[in-house]
C-alpha positions as CSV (number, residue, x, y, z in Angstrom):
1,M,23.4,65.5,-48.6
2,W,20.5,65.1,-45.9
3,I,17.0,66.9,-46.2
4,L,14.2,66.7,-43.9
5,A,10.6,66.2,-44.8
6,Q,7.7,66.8,-42.9
7,T,5.4,63.9,-43.2
8,K,1.3,63.6,-42.7
9,S,0.4,62.7,-39.3
10,R,0.8,58.7,-39.0
11,R,2.3,58.5,-42.3
12,E,5.7,58.0,-41.7
13,K,6.2,54.2,-42.7
14,T,3.9,55.0,-46.0
15,A,6.4,58.3,-46.7
16,E,9.3,55.7,-46.3
17,I,8.4,53.3,-48.8
18,N,7.0,55.8,-51.0
19,I,10.2,57.6,-51.2
20,K,12.7,54.4,-51.2
21,N,10.5,53.1,-54.1
22,Q,11.8,56.9,-56.1
23,G,15.3,55.6,-55.7
24,F,16.2,57.5,-52.2
25,K,17.9,56.5,-49.0
26,V,16.0,57.0,-46.2
27,F,16.4,57.6,-42.4
28,L,13.7,57.0,-39.7
29,P,15.5,56.8,-36.7
30,T,13.2,54.8,-33.7
31,I,14.1,54.4,-30.1
32,N,12.8,51.0,-27.9
33,V,11.0,51.9,-24.7
34,R,8.8,49.9,-22.2
35,K,5.3,50.4,-22.2
36,Y,2.8,49.3,-19.9
37,S,-0.1,47.8,-21.4
38,N,-2.6,45.1,-20.6
39,S,-1.4,44.7,-17.3
40,E,2.2,43.7,-18.2
41,W,5.4,45.7,-19.5
42,K,6.1,45.1,-23.0
43,D,9.0,46.4,-25.6
44,A,8.0,48.6,-28.4
45,A,10.0,50.9,-30.9
46,E,8.6,54.3,-30.9
47,L,9.8,57.0,-33.7
48,L,12.0,59.5,-32.6
49,F,11.0,62.6,-34.4
50,P,7.3,61.4,-35.4
51,G,6.1,63.4,-38.1
52,Y,9.4,64.0,-40.0
53,I,11.9,61.8,-42.2
54,F,15.3,62.3,-43.3
55,I,16.1,61.6,-47.0
56,N,19.4,61.1,-48.2
57,V,19.2,63.0,-52.2
58,K,23.1,62.3,-52.7
59,D,23.1,61.0,-56.5
60,N,19.2,61.8,-56.9
61,E,19.5,66.1,-56.5
62,E,17.3,66.0,-59.5
63,K,14.4,64.2,-58.5
64,I,13.7,66.4,-55.0
65,G,10.7,68.3,-56.6
66,S,9.0,64.8,-56.8
67,L,9.3,64.4,-53.1
68,S,6.6,67.2,-52.3
69,Y,4.2,64.9,-53.8
70,T,5.1,61.7,-52.6
71,T,2.2,59.9,-51.0
72,G,3.1,60.6,-46.9
73,V,4.8,63.4,-47.6
74,S,3.3,66.8,-46.3
75,K,6.2,69.0,-47.3
76,L,9.7,69.8,-47.6
77,L,11.2,71.6,-44.6
78,M,12.7,74.8,-46.6
79,D,15.2,78.0,-45.9
80,R,13.1,80.9,-46.5
81,V,16.0,83.1,-47.7
82,S,17.2,80.7,-50.4
83,G,14.2,78.7,-51.2
84,F,16.1,75.0,-51.1
85,P,15.4,72.5,-48.9
86,H,17.4,72.8,-45.4
87,I,20.2,70.5,-45.6
88,I,20.8,68.6,-42.9
89,K,25.0,67.3,-42.2
90,Q,25.9,64.1,-42.0
91,S,27.8,64.3,-38.2
92,L,24.1,65.0,-37.1
93,I,22.9,61.5,-38.7
94,D,26.0,59.7,-37.4
95,N,25.2,61.2,-34.3
96,I,21.6,60.1,-34.0
97,N,22.3,56.4,-34.8
98,K,25.4,56.4,-32.0
99,N,22.9,57.9,-29.4
100,N,20.3,55.9,-30.4
101,K,21.9,52.5,-29.6
102,L,22.8,53.4,-25.6
103,D,22.3,50.6,-23.8
104,I,23.2,50.4,-19.8
105,N,26.6,50.6,-20.7
106,G,26.2,54.0,-21.8
107,L,25.1,55.4,-18.8
108,K,26.9,57.4,-16.9
109,A,26.5,59.2,-13.3
110,G,23.7,61.7,-13.7
111,S,21.9,60.8,-17.1
112,K,18.1,60.7,-16.4
113,V,16.5,57.3,-16.4
114,N,12.7,56.0,-16.1
115,F,12.0,52.9,-13.6
116,T,9.6,51.0,-15.3
117,K,8.9,48.3,-12.6
118,G,5.1,48.2,-11.6
119,I,1.8,49.9,-12.9
120,S,3.6,53.6,-13.5
121,V,6.8,55.1,-14.8
122,L,9.1,56.9,-11.9
123,S,11.8,59.6,-13.0
124,G,15.6,58.6,-11.4
125,I,19.0,59.6,-11.8
126,F,21.3,56.8,-12.7
127,V,24.2,56.7,-10.0
128,E,26.5,53.8,-10.9
129,K,26.5,50.2,-12.3
130,K,26.4,47.3,-9.2
131,G,27.4,44.0,-10.5
132,S,26.4,42.6,-14.0
133,K,23.0,42.8,-13.9
134,R,21.5,45.8,-11.4
135,A,22.4,49.5,-11.1
136,S,21.9,52.2,-9.0
137,I,19.3,55.0,-9.0
138,L,18.1,57.9,-7.7
139,I,14.6,58.1,-7.0
140,N,12.4,60.9,-5.3
141,I,10.2,59.4,-3.1
142,L,7.9,61.8,-1.0
143,N,10.4,64.9,-1.5
144,E,13.3,63.1,-0.9
145,L,16.0,61.4,-3.2
146,R,16.4,57.6,-2.2
147,E,19.3,55.4,-3.4
148,V,17.1,52.3,-4.6
149,V,19.2,49.0,-6.6
150,V,17.3,47.6,-9.7
151,D,17.8,45.5,-12.6
152,Y,19.0,46.9,-15.4
153,D,15.6,45.5,-17.4
154,D,14.0,47.8,-15.6
155,I,15.3,51.1,-16.3
156,Q,15.4,52.7,-19.4
157,A,17.8,56.5,-20.7
158,T,15.6,59.0,-21.2
159,Y,16.1,61.9,-23.7
160,Y,14.4,64.8,-22.2
């Protein structure tokens, strides 16, 4: 049984450590992104849900009350009607895990992607794989969609 806690601003890692120290399992999903910094692109991990942390309370249900007072945790997300924490289904956690490991082989025609070559990010639409290291994407250039063939390393999937 999973529940969701809101963390204090930029304290997700602190909350994760302190919750684990209490014997709970924690899920803090991250996503790999490319960022332009100091004149070069760098791979980085960002939190998929900043400000929130998933907590598995199975086998520790009697300790749920202590989670609200854990360093780094702001509050548990509660159901207003019942007064109990919202329960997150295991299937949702599994789905987040599965989709978080998206690679170029997981892209389908029509998937949104970002092209990260150069000093800015261009949004595009994945068309198809072109060989073992390249892909065809559609990019809006001067209000016209153009098909461009790019390296896999220069694109990343977007989730919005």
